[in-house]
Biotite code that builds the C-alpha atoms (Angstrom):
import biotite.structure as struc

atoms = struc.array([
    struc.Atom([29.762, -1.362, -5.889], chain_id="A", res_id=1, res_name="UNK", atom_name="CA", element="C"),
    struc.Atom([30.426, -1.336, -2.136], chain_id="A", res_id=2, res_name="UNK", atom_name="CA", element="C"),
    struc.Atom([31.725, -4.472, -0.471], chain_id="A", res_id=3, res_name="UNK", atom_name="CA", element="C"),
    struc.Atom([28.450, -4.985, 1.384], chain_id="A", res_id=4, res_name="UNK", atom_name="CA", element="C"),
    struc.Atom([26.425, -4.900, -1.852], chain_id="A", res_id=5, res_name="UNK", atom_name="CA", element="C"),
    struc.Atom([25.410, -8.596, -1.591], chain_id="A", res_id=6, res_name="UNK", atom_name="CA", element="C"),
    struc.Atom([24.021, -7.960, 1.884], chain_id="A", res_id=7, res_name="UNK", atom_name="CA", element="C"),
    struc.Atom([22.155, -4.890, 0.662], chain_id="A", res_id=8, res_name="UNK", atom_name="CA", element="C"),
    struc.Atom([20.681, -6.783, -2.287], chain_id="A", res_id=9, res_name="UNK", atom_name="CA", element="C"),
    struc.Atom([19.693, -9.650, 0.000], chain_id="A", res_id=10, res_name="UNK", atom_name="CA", element="C"),
    struc.Atom([17.987, -7.178, 2.350], chain_id="A", res_id=11, res_name="UNK", atom_name="CA", element="C"),
    struc.Atom([15.900, -5.760, -0.485], chain_id="A", res_id=12, res_name="UNK", atom_name="CA", element="C"),
    struc.Atom([14.931, -9.226, -1.752], chain_id="A", res_id=13, res_name="UNK", atom_name="CA", element="C"),
    struc.Atom([14.005, -10.419, 1.728], chain_id="A", res_id=14, res_name="UNK", atom_name="CA", element="C"),
    struc.Atom([11.971, -7.246, 2.224], chain_id="A", res_id=15, res_name="UNK", atom_name="CA", element="C"),
    struc.Atom([10.013, -8.025, -0.913], chain_id="A", res_id=16, res_name="UNK", atom_name="CA", element="C"),
    struc.Atom([9.382, -11.571, 0.306], chain_id="A", res_id=17, res_name="UNK", atom_name="CA", element="C"),
    struc.Atom([8.209, -10.265, 3.676], chain_id="A", res_id=18, res_name="UNK", atom_name="CA", element="C"),
    struc.Atom([5.969, -7.695, 2.017], chain_id="A", res_id=19, res_name="UNK", atom_name="CA", element="C"),
    struc.Atom([4.494, -10.402, -0.200], chain_id="A", res_id=20, res_name="UNK", atom_name="CA", element="C"),
    struc.Atom([3.130, -12.352, 2.787], chain_id="A", res_id=21, res_name="UNK", atom_name="CA", element="C"),
    struc.Atom([-0.661, -11.886, 2.318], chain_id="A", res_id=22, res_name="UNK", atom_name="CA", element="C"),
    struc.Atom([-1.750, -11.494, 5.922], chain_id="A", res_id=23, res_name="UNK", atom_name="CA", element="C"),
    struc.Atom([-5.291, -10.456, 4.986], chain_id="A", res_id=24, res_name="UNK", atom_name="CA", element="C"),
    struc.Atom([-5.655, -13.530, 2.791], chain_id="A", res_id=25, res_name="UNK", atom_name="CA", element="C"),
    struc.Atom([-4.256, -15.793, 5.531], chain_id="A", res_id=26, res_name="UNK", atom_name="CA", element="C"),
    struc.Atom([-6.554, -14.359, 8.194], chain_id="A", res_id=27, res_name="UNK", atom_name="CA", element="C"),
    struc.Atom([-9.484, -14.661, 5.828], chain_id="A", res_id=28, res_name="UNK", atom_name="CA", element="C"),
    struc.Atom([-8.730, -18.315, 5.185], chain_id="A", res_id=29, res_name="UNK", atom_name="CA", element="C"),
    struc.Atom([-8.455, -18.931, 8.920], chain_id="A", res_id=30, res_name="UNK", atom_name="CA", element="C"),
    struc.Atom([-11.970, -17.499, 9.173], chain_id="A", res_id=31, res_name="UNK", atom_name="CA", element="C"),
    struc.Atom([-13.138, -19.753, 6.332], chain_id="A", res_id=32, res_name="UNK", atom_name="CA", element="C"),
    struc.Atom([-13.244, -17.032, 3.658], chain_id="A", res_id=33, res_name="UNK", atom_name="CA", element="C"),
    struc.Atom([-11.360, -16.651, 0.381], chain_id="A", res_id=34, res_name="UNK", atom_name="CA", element="C"),
    struc.Atom([-11.077, -12.887, -0.126], chain_id="A", res_id=35, res_name="UNK", atom_name="CA", element="C"),
    struc.Atom([-10.589, -13.350, -3.850], chain_id="A", res_id=36, res_name="UNK", atom_name="CA", element="C"),
    struc.Atom([-14.174, -14.594, -4.133], chain_id="A", res_id=37, res_name="UNK", atom_name="CA", element="C"),
    struc.Atom([-16.074, -12.244, -1.831], chain_id="A", res_id=38, res_name="UNK", atom_name="CA", element="C"),
    struc.Atom([-16.698, -8.519, -1.530], chain_id="A", res_id=39, res_name="UNK", atom_name="CA", element="C"),
    struc.Atom([-14.491, -6.456, -3.807], chain_id="A", res_id=40, res_name="UNK", atom_name="CA", element="C"),
    struc.Atom([-12.276, -9.461, -4.493], chain_id="A", res_id=41, res_name="UNK", atom_name="CA", element="C"),
    struc.Atom([-9.303, -7.489, -3.235], chain_id="A", res_id=42, res_name="UNK", atom_name="CA", element="C"),
    struc.Atom([-6.822, -9.286, -0.986], chain_id="A", res_id=43, res_name="UNK", atom_name="CA", element="C"),
    struc.Atom([-6.509, -6.481, 1.523], chain_id="A", res_id=44, res_name="UNK", atom_name="CA", element="C"),
    struc.Atom([-7.431, -5.445, 5.039], chain_id="A", res_id=45, res_name="UNK", atom_name="CA", element="C"),
    struc.Atom([-10.408, -3.369, 3.893], chain_id="A", res_id=46, res_name="UNK", atom_name="CA", element="C"),
    struc.Atom([-12.107, -6.243, 2.099], chain_id="A", res_id=47, res_name="UNK", atom_name="CA", element="C"),
    struc.Atom([-11.319, -8.472, 5.064], chain_id="A", res_id=48, res_name="UNK", atom_name="CA", element="C"),
    struc.Atom([-13.027, -5.984, 7.389], chain_id="A", res_id=49, res_name="UNK", atom_name="CA", element="C"),
    struc.Atom([-16.136, -5.794, 5.220], chain_id="A", res_id=50, res_name="UNK", atom_name="CA", element="C"),
    struc.Atom([-16.505, -9.524, 4.657], chain_id="A", res_id=51, res_name="UNK", atom_name="CA", element="C"),
    struc.Atom([-15.144, -11.140, 7.840], chain_id="A", res_id=52, res_name="UNK", atom_name="CA", element="C"),
    struc.Atom([-15.084, -8.550, 10.599], chain_id="A", res_id=53, res_name="UNK", atom_name="CA", element="C"),
    struc.Atom([-13.424, -5.503, 12.101], chain_id="A", res_id=54, res_name="UNK", atom_name="CA", element="C"),
    struc.Atom([-11.088, -7.453, 14.391], chain_id="A", res_id=55, res_name="UNK", atom_name="CA", element="C"),
    struc.Atom([-9.678, -9.388, 11.481], chain_id="A", res_id=56, res_name="UNK", atom_name="CA", element="C"),
    struc.Atom([-9.334, -6.254, 9.388], chain_id="A", res_id=57, res_name="UNK", atom_name="CA", element="C"),
    struc.Atom([-7.518, -4.319, 12.099], chain_id="A", res_id=58, res_name="UNK", atom_name="CA", element="C"),
    struc.Atom([-5.149, -7.237, 12.694], chain_id="A", res_id=59, res_name="UNK", atom_name="CA", element="C"),
    struc.Atom([-4.369, -7.421, 8.964], chain_id="A", res_id=60, res_name="UNK", atom_name="CA", element="C"),
    struc.Atom([-3.826, -3.668, 8.714], chain_id="A", res_id=61, res_name="UNK", atom_name="CA", element="C"),
    struc.Atom([-1.385, -3.710, 11.654], chain_id="A", res_id=62, res_name="UNK", atom_name="CA", element="C"),
    struc.Atom([0.513, -6.668, 10.216], chain_id="A", res_id=63, res_name="UNK", atom_name="CA", element="C"),
    struc.Atom([0.615, -5.029, 6.789], chain_id="A", res_id=64, res_name="UNK", atom_name="CA", element="C"),
    struc.Atom([1.970, -1.850, 8.349], chain_id="A", res_id=65, res_name="UNK", atom_name="CA", element="C"),
    struc.Atom([4.693, -3.804, 10.114], chain_id="A", res_id=66, res_name="UNK", atom_name="CA", element="C"),
    struc.Atom([5.713, -5.290, 6.767], chain_id="A", res_id=67, res_name="UNK", atom_name="CA", element="C"),
    struc.Atom([6.733, -1.776, 5.734], chain_id="A", res_id=68, res_name="UNK", atom_name="CA", element="C"),
    struc.Atom([8.268, -0.701, 9.031], chain_id="A", res_id=69, res_name="UNK", atom_name="CA", element="C"),
    struc.Atom([10.314, -3.769, 9.959], chain_id="A", res_id=70, res_name="UNK", atom_name="CA", element="C"),
    struc.Atom([12.553, -3.807, 6.841], chain_id="A", res_id=71, res_name="UNK", atom_name="CA", element="C"),
    struc.Atom([13.470, -0.163, 7.421], chain_id="A", res_id=72, res_name="UNK", atom_name="CA", element="C"),
    struc.Atom([14.356, -0.771, 11.066], chain_id="A", res_id=73, res_name="UNK", atom_name="CA", element="C"),
    struc.Atom([16.275, -3.983, 10.368], chain_id="A", res_id=74, res_name="UNK", atom_name="CA", element="C"),
    struc.Atom([18.327, -2.384, 7.583], chain_id="A", res_id=75, res_name="UNK", atom_name="CA", element="C"),
    struc.Atom([19.298, 0.405, 9.960], chain_id="A", res_id=76, res_name="UNK", atom_name="CA", element="C"),
    struc.Atom([20.083, -2.063, 12.710], chain_id="A", res_id=77, res_name="UNK", atom_name="CA", element="C"),
    struc.Atom([22.425, -3.915, 10.374], chain_id="A", res_id=78, res_name="UNK", atom_name="CA", element="C"),
    struc.Atom([24.166, -0.659, 9.482], chain_id="A", res_id=79, res_name="UNK", atom_name="CA", element="C"),
    struc.Atom([23.249, -0.874, 5.811], chain_id="A", res_id=80, res_name="UNK", atom_name="CA", element="C"),
    struc.Atom([22.499, 2.814, 5.525], chain_id="A", res_id=81, res_name="UNK", atom_name="CA", element="C"),
    struc.Atom([19.424, 4.910, 4.869], chain_id="A", res_id=82, res_name="UNK", atom_name="CA", element="C"),
    struc.Atom([19.477, 4.176, 1.154], chain_id="A", res_id=83, res_name="UNK", atom_name="CA", element="C"),
    struc.Atom([19.142, 0.437, 1.695], chain_id="A", res_id=84, res_name="UNK", atom_name="CA", element="C"),
    struc.Atom([16.561, 1.026, 4.417], chain_id="A", res_id=85, res_name="UNK", atom_name="CA", element="C"),
    struc.Atom([14.507, 3.112, 1.991], chain_id="A", res_id=86, res_name="UNK", atom_name="CA", element="C"),
    struc.Atom([14.851, 0.599, -0.845], chain_id="A", res_id=87, res_name="UNK", atom_name="CA", element="C"),
    struc.Atom([13.849, -2.204, 1.508], chain_id="A", res_id=88, res_name="UNK", atom_name="CA", element="C"),
    struc.Atom([10.711, -0.340, 2.526], chain_id="A", res_id=89, res_name="UNK", atom_name="CA", element="C"),
    struc.Atom([9.660, 0.287, -1.063], chain_id="A", res_id=90, res_name="UNK", atom_name="CA", element="C"),
    struc.Atom([10.407, -3.366, -1.922], chain_id="A", res_id=91, res_name="UNK", atom_name="CA", element="C"),
    struc.Atom([8.041, -4.448, 0.852], chain_id="A", res_id=92, res_name="UNK", atom_name="CA", element="C"),
    struc.Atom([5.227, -2.388, -0.666], chain_id="A", res_id=93, res_name="UNK", atom_name="CA", element="C"),
    struc.Atom([5.932, -3.886, -4.093], chain_id="A", res_id=94, res_name="UNK", atom_name="CA", element="C"),
    struc.Atom([5.759, -7.330, -2.498], chain_id="A", res_id=95, res_name="UNK", atom_name="CA", element="C"),
    struc.Atom([2.452, -6.518, -0.862], chain_id="A", res_id=96, res_name="UNK", atom_name="CA", element="C"),
    struc.Atom([0.927, -5.282, -4.109], chain_id="A", res_id=97, res_name="UNK", atom_name="CA", element="C"),
    struc.Atom([2.225, -8.121, -6.284], chain_id="A", res_id=98, res_name="UNK", atom_name="CA", element="C"),
    struc.Atom([2.620, -11.150, -4.047], chain_id="A", res_id=99, res_name="UNK", atom_name="CA", element="C"),
    struc.Atom([4.745, -14.004, -5.356], chain_id="A", res_id=100, res_name="UNK", atom_name="CA", element="C"),
    struc.Atom([2.906, -16.319, -2.968], chain_id="A", res_id=101, res_name="UNK", atom_name="CA", element="C"),
    struc.Atom([-0.483, -15.599, -4.498], chain_id="A", res_id=102, res_name="UNK", atom_name="CA", element="C"),
    struc.Atom([0.952, -15.317, -8.015], chain_id="A", res_id=103, res_name="UNK", atom_name="CA", element="C"),
    struc.Atom([-1.391, -12.412, -8.490], chain_id="A", res_id=104, res_name="UNK", atom_name="CA", element="C"),
    struc.Atom([-2.182, -8.833, -7.595], chain_id="A", res_id=105, res_name="UNK", atom_name="CA", element="C"),
    struc.Atom([-2.770, -8.342, -3.909], chain_id="A", res_id=106, res_name="UNK", atom_name="CA", element="C"),
    struc.Atom([-3.730, -5.254, -1.881], chain_id="A", res_id=107, res_name="UNK", atom_name="CA", element="C"),
    struc.Atom([-3.184, -1.606, -2.722], chain_id="A", res_id=108, res_name="UNK", atom_name="CA", element="C"),
    struc.Atom([-0.225, -1.184, -0.371], chain_id="A", res_id=109, res_name="UNK", atom_name="CA", element="C"),
    struc.Atom([-1.586, 1.697, 1.691], chain_id="A", res_id=110, res_name="UNK", atom_name="CA", element="C"),
    struc.Atom([-0.981, 0.202, 5.144], chain_id="A", res_id=111, res_name="UNK", atom_name="CA", element="C"),
    struc.Atom([2.453, -1.105, 4.144], chain_id="A", res_id=112, res_name="UNK", atom_name="CA", element="C"),
    struc.Atom([3.383, 2.293, 2.688], chain_id="A", res_id=113, res_name="UNK", atom_name="CA", element="C"),
    struc.Atom([2.294, 3.911, 5.950], chain_id="A", res_id=114, res_name="UNK", atom_name="CA", element="C"),
    struc.Atom([4.667, 1.570, 7.777], chain_id="A", res_id=115, res_name="UNK", atom_name="CA", element="C"),
    struc.Atom([7.508, 2.745, 5.539], chain_id="A", res_id=116, res_name="UNK", atom_name="CA", element="C"),
    struc.Atom([6.686, 6.373, 6.303], chain_id="A", res_id=117, res_name="UNK", atom_name="CA", element="C"),
    struc.Atom([6.620, 5.652, 10.032], chain_id="A", res_id=118, res_name="UNK", atom_name="CA", element="C"),
    struc.Atom([10.194, 4.448, 9.747], chain_id="A", res_id=119, res_name="UNK", atom_name="CA", element="C"),
    struc.Atom([11.544, 7.064, 7.332], chain_id="A", res_id=120, res_name="UNK", atom_name="CA", element="C"),
    struc.Atom([9.448, 10.227, 7.502], chain_id="A", res_id=121, res_name="UNK", atom_name="CA", element="C"),
    struc.Atom([6.663, 10.154, 10.114], chain_id="A", res_id=122, res_name="UNK", atom_name="CA", element="C"),
    struc.Atom([5.890, 13.838, 9.533], chain_id="A", res_id=123, res_name="UNK", atom_name="CA", element="C"),
    struc.Atom([4.474, 12.972, 6.100], chain_id="A", res_id=124, res_name="UNK", atom_name="CA", element="C"),
    struc.Atom([1.804, 10.916, 7.850], chain_id="A", res_id=125, res_name="UNK", atom_name="CA", element="C"),
    struc.Atom([0.102, 14.209, 8.714], chain_id="A", res_id=126, res_name="UNK", atom_name="CA", element="C"),
    struc.Atom([-0.617, 14.652, 4.999], chain_id="A", res_id=127, res_name="UNK", atom_name="CA", element="C"),
    struc.Atom([-1.815, 11.118, 4.258], chain_id="A", res_id=128, res_name="UNK", atom_name="CA", element="C"),
    struc.Atom([-3.671, 10.945, 7.574], chain_id="A", res_id=129, res_name="UNK", atom_name="CA", element="C"),
    struc.Atom([-5.522, 14.178, 6.820], chain_id="A", res_id=130, res_name="UNK", atom_name="CA", element="C"),
    struc.Atom([-6.790, 12.787, 3.524], chain_id="A", res_id=131, res_name="UNK", atom_name="CA", element="C"),
    struc.Atom([-7.736, 9.516, 5.157], chain_id="A", res_id=132, res_name="UNK", atom_name="CA", element="C"),
    struc.Atom([-9.980, 11.421, 7.557], chain_id="A", res_id=133, res_name="UNK", atom_name="CA", element="C"),
    struc.Atom([-11.381, 13.613, 4.785], chain_id="A", res_id=134, res_name="UNK", atom_name="CA", element="C"),
    struc.Atom([-12.167, 10.463, 2.860], chain_id="A", res_id=135, res_name="UNK", atom_name="CA", element="C"),
    struc.Atom([-15.131, 9.795, 5.126], chain_id="A", res_id=136, res_name="UNK", atom_name="CA", element="C"),
    struc.Atom([-16.744, 12.985, 3.805], chain_id="A", res_id=137, res_name="UNK", atom_name="CA", element="C"),
    struc.Atom([-15.572, 13.416, 0.211], chain_id="A", res_id=138, res_name="UNK", atom_name="CA", element="C"),
    struc.Atom([-15.155, 9.751, -0.757], chain_id="A", res_id=139, res_name="UNK", atom_name="CA", element="C"),
    struc.Atom([-12.311, 7.486, 0.313], chain_id="A", res_id=140, res_name="UNK", atom_name="CA", element="C"),
    struc.Atom([-11.271, 6.513, -3.211], chain_id="A", res_id=141, res_name="UNK", atom_name="CA", element="C"),
    struc.Atom([-10.750, 10.088, -4.360], chain_id="A", res_id=142, res_name="UNK", atom_name="CA", element="C"),
    struc.Atom([-9.211, 11.182, -1.055], chain_id="A", res_id=143, res_name="UNK", atom_name="CA", element="C"),
    struc.Atom([-6.605, 8.421, -1.182], chain_id="A", res_id=144, res_name="UNK", atom_name="CA", element="C"),
    struc.Atom([-5.838, 9.263, -4.807], chain_id="A", res_id=145, res_name="UNK", atom_name="CA", element="C"),
    struc.Atom([-5.317, 12.921, -3.991], chain_id="A", res_id=146, res_name="UNK", atom_name="CA", element="C"),
    struc.Atom([-3.347, 12.281, -0.804], chain_id="A", res_id=147, res_name="UNK", atom_name="CA", element="C"),
    struc.Atom([-0.969, 9.660, -2.183], chain_id="A", res_id=148, res_name="UNK", atom_name="CA", element="C"),
    struc.Atom([-0.578, 11.102, -5.685], chain_id="A", res_id=149, res_name="UNK", atom_name="CA", element="C"),
    struc.Atom([0.691, 14.374, -4.202], chain_id="A", res_id=150, res_name="UNK", atom_name="CA", element="C"),
    struc.Atom([2.911, 12.770, -1.579], chain_id="A", res_id=151, res_name="UNK", atom_name="CA", element="C"),
    struc.Atom([6.091, 13.449, -3.576], chain_id="A", res_id=152, res_name="UNK", atom_name="CA", element="C"),
    struc.Atom([5.411, 17.165, -4.153], chain_id="A", res_id=153, res_name="UNK", atom_name="CA", element="C"),
    struc.Atom([4.394, 17.548, -0.513], chain_id="A", res_id=154, res_name="UNK", atom_name="CA", element="C"),
    struc.Atom([7.708, 15.985, 0.503], chain_id="A", res_id=155, res_name="UNK", atom_name="CA", element="C"),
    struc.Atom([9.534, 18.546, -1.651], chain_id="A", res_id=156, res_name="UNK", atom_name="CA", element="C"),
    struc.Atom([7.547, 21.487, -0.312], chain_id="A", res_id=157, res_name="UNK", atom_name="CA", element="C"),
    struc.Atom([8.074, 20.466, 3.314], chain_id="A", res_id=158, res_name="UNK", atom_name="CA", element="C"),
    struc.Atom([11.860, 20.304, 2.922], chain_id="A", res_id=159, res_name="UNK", atom_name="CA", element="C"),
    struc.Atom([12.330, 16.554, 3.283], chain_id="A", res_id=160, res_name="UNK", atom_name="CA", element="C"),
    struc.Atom([15.668, 15.060, 2.274], chain_id="A", res_id=161, res_name="UNK", atom_name="CA", element="C"),
    struc.Atom([16.289, 13.943, -1.297], chain_id="A", res_id=162, res_name="UNK", atom_name="CA", element="C"),
    struc.Atom([16.130, 10.326, -0.179], chain_id="A", res_id=163, res_name="UNK", atom_name="CA", element="C"),
    struc.Atom([12.779, 10.728, 1.572], chain_id="A", res_id=164, res_name="UNK", atom_name="CA", element="C"),
    struc.Atom([11.398, 12.625, -1.408], chain_id="A", res_id=165, res_name="UNK", atom_name="CA", element="C"),
    struc.Atom([12.524, 9.837, -3.737], chain_id="A", res_id=166, res_name="UNK", atom_name="CA", element="C"),
    struc.Atom([10.784, 7.325, -1.485], chain_id="A", res_id=167, res_name="UNK", atom_name="CA", element="C"),
    struc.Atom([7.632, 9.465, -1.426], chain_id="A", res_id=168, res_name="UNK", atom_name="CA", element="C"),
    struc.Atom([7.488, 9.571, -5.227], chain_id="A", res_id=169, res_name="UNK", atom_name="CA", element="C"),
    struc.Atom([8.225, 5.827, -5.388], chain_id="A", res_id=170, res_name="UNK", atom_name="CA", element="C"),
    struc.Atom([5.491, 4.912, -2.912], chain_id="A", res_id=171, res_name="UNK", atom_name="CA", element="C"),
    struc.Atom([3.006, 7.109, -4.750], chain_id="A", res_id=172, res_name="UNK", atom_name="CA", element="C"),
    struc.Atom([3.910, 5.471, -8.061], chain_id="A", res_id=173, res_name="UNK", atom_name="CA", element="C"),
    struc.Atom([3.576, 1.930, -6.695], chain_id="A", res_id=174, res_name="UNK", atom_name="CA", element="C"),
    struc.Atom([0.222, 2.695, -5.057], chain_id="A", res_id=175, res_name="UNK", atom_name="CA", element="C"),
    struc.Atom([-1.153, 4.457, -8.153], chain_id="A", res_id=176, res_name="UNK", atom_name="CA", element="C"),
    struc.Atom([-0.078, 1.708, -10.560], chain_id="A", res_id=177, res_name="UNK", atom_name="CA", element="C"),
    struc.Atom([-1.758, -0.907, -8.386], chain_id="A", res_id=178, res_name="UNK", atom_name="CA", element="C"),
    struc.Atom([-4.965, 1.137, -8.170], chain_id="A", res_id=179, res_name="UNK", atom_name="CA", element="C"),
    struc.Atom([-5.078, 1.578, -11.938], chain_id="A", res_id=180, res_name="UNK", atom_name="CA", element="C"),
    struc.Atom([-4.642, -2.168, -12.437], chain_id="A", res_id=181, res_name="UNK", atom_name="CA", element="C"),
    struc.Atom([-7.596, -3.129, -10.290], chain_id="A", res_id=182, res_name="UNK", atom_name="CA", element="C"),
    struc.Atom([-8.341, -6.723, -9.395], chain_id="A", res_id=183, res_name="UNK", atom_name="CA", element="C"),
    struc.Atom([-7.724, -9.652, -11.754], chain_id="A", res_id=184, res_name="UNK", atom_name="CA", element="C"),
    struc.Atom([-10.355, -9.637, -14.476], chain_id="A", res_id=185, res_name="UNK", atom_name="CA", element="C"),
    struc.Atom([-11.023, -5.897, -14.156], chain_id="A", res_id=186, res_name="UNK", atom_name="CA", element="C"),
    struc.Atom([-12.133, -4.132, -17.358], chain_id="A", res_id=187, res_name="UNK", atom_name="CA", element="C"),
    struc.Atom([-9.322, -2.913, -19.594], chain_id="A", res_id=188, res_name="UNK", atom_name="CA", element="C"),
    struc.Atom([-9.205, 0.382, -21.449], chain_id="A", res_id=189, res_name="UNK", atom_name="CA", element="C"),
    struc.Atom([-8.088, 3.898, -20.607], chain_id="A", res_id=190, res_name="UNK", atom_name="CA", element="C"),
    struc.Atom([-11.400, 5.067, -19.176], chain_id="A", res_id=191, res_name="UNK", atom_name="CA", element="C"),
    struc.Atom([-11.694, 2.081, -16.844], chain_id="A", res_id=192, res_name="UNK", atom_name="CA", element="C"),
    struc.Atom([-8.112, 2.503, -15.661], chain_id="A", res_id=193, res_name="UNK", atom_name="CA", element="C"),
    struc.Atom([-8.580, 6.205, -15.002], chain_id="A", res_id=194, res_name="UNK", atom_name="CA", element="C"),
    struc.Atom([-11.754, 5.462, -13.025], chain_id="A", res_id=195, res_name="UNK", atom_name="CA", element="C"),
    struc.Atom([-9.875, 2.962, -10.905], chain_id="A", res_id=196, res_name="UNK", atom_name="CA", element="C"),
    struc.Atom([-6.950, 5.338, -10.490], chain_id="A", res_id=197, res_name="UNK", atom_name="CA", element="C"),
    struc.Atom([-9.094, 8.213, -9.201], chain_id="A", res_id=198, res_name="UNK", atom_name="CA", element="C"),
    struc.Atom([-11.988, 6.393, -7.510], chain_id="A", res_id=199, res_name="UNK", atom_name="CA", element="C"),
    struc.Atom([-10.544, 2.894, -6.987], chain_id="A", res_id=200, res_name="UNK", atom_name="CA", element="C"),
    struc.Atom([-13.676, 1.290, -8.392], chain_id="A", res_id=201, res_name="UNK", atom_name="CA", element="C"),
    struc.Atom([-14.967, -0.212, -11.632], chain_id="A", res_id=202, res_name="UNK", atom_name="CA", element="C"),
    struc.Atom([-18.480, 1.110, -11.111], chain_id="A", res_id=203, res_name="UNK", atom_name="CA", element="C"),
    struc.Atom([-19.293, 3.539, -13.949], chain_id="A", res_id=204, res_name="UNK", atom_name="CA", element="C"),
    struc.Atom([-21.843, 5.400, -11.807], chain_id="A", res_id=205, res_name="UNK", atom_name="CA", element="C"),
    struc.Atom([-19.488, 6.112, -8.910], chain_id="A", res_id=206, res_name="UNK", atom_name="CA", element="C"),
    struc.Atom([-19.761, 9.528, -7.315], chain_id="A", res_id=207, res_name="UNK", atom_name="CA", element="C"),
    struc.Atom([-18.045, 11.478, -4.612], chain_id="A", res_id=208, res_name="UNK", atom_name="CA", element="C"),
    struc.Atom([-20.132, 9.990, -1.823], chain_id="A", res_id=209, res_name="UNK", atom_name="CA", element="C"),
    struc.Atom([-19.800, 6.490, -3.193], chain_id="A", res_id=210, res_name="UNK", atom_name="CA", element="C"),
    struc.Atom([-16.035, 6.278, -3.218], chain_id="A", res_id=211, res_name="UNK", atom_name="CA", element="C"),
    struc.Atom([-15.473, 5.621, 0.455], chain_id="A", res_id=212, res_name="UNK", atom_name="CA", element="C"),
    struc.Atom([-16.663, 2.003, 0.672], chain_id="A", res_id=213, res_name="UNK", atom_name="CA", element="C"),
    struc.Atom([-14.515, 1.002, -2.291], chain_id="A", res_id=214, res_name="UNK", atom_name="CA", element="C"),
    struc.Atom([-11.433, 2.612, -0.854], chain_id="A", res_id=215, res_name="UNK", atom_name="CA", element="C"),
    struc.Atom([-11.962, 1.034, 2.536], chain_id="A", res_id=216, res_name="UNK", atom_name="CA", element="C"),
    struc.Atom([-11.965, -2.277, 0.690], chain_id="A", res_id=217, res_name="UNK", atom_name="CA", element="C"),
    struc.Atom([-8.671, -1.560, -1.016], chain_id="A", res_id=218, res_name="UNK", atom_name="CA", element="C"),
    struc.Atom([-5.875, -1.429, 1.520], chain_id="A", res_id=219, res_name="UNK", atom_name="CA", element="C"),
])
């Protein structure tokens, strides 16, 4: 292992701890709301927007995005290399999705993953951004599934570096696993998990036009 391995490991751990800071939950509590008990029950910017207000939701989304971007920039600034910068970004998304501070599942990691892409491969945002816009017409849950699930292959097809492609596949995996899990207490079983994976909802009657509100509540 390289001589700076302890610093690299510390950077990844600190990135996880930064990513785990539940800004949406904190802002919700400041507004007198516990996101775990209202709306979709998801501790994310979307649920905050729906239950508290747009200003709070936008603030949480920006802060969540910075959780993904800052570790990448700091790792570069410290001269730790692109590999550590990439690992730090992914660790931040893992922290966001499974926060040690809440001892529970948190958001879906979309905003934090976007922050990672801003730092490592901003061109890939054209793909995820396109599906975010299309989500308003075809259903946000399905659009996000399609956009993020295919992020790795898109990275390959657009000639991104091996490192960026590895990050793209990793981000997609982390986001998809969290979607399939759902919120604490969500129904178990293969069918329920597949519904959450594709539509990001536990409603058995969900349709294409009904996916958008659930997805907007799941950042």
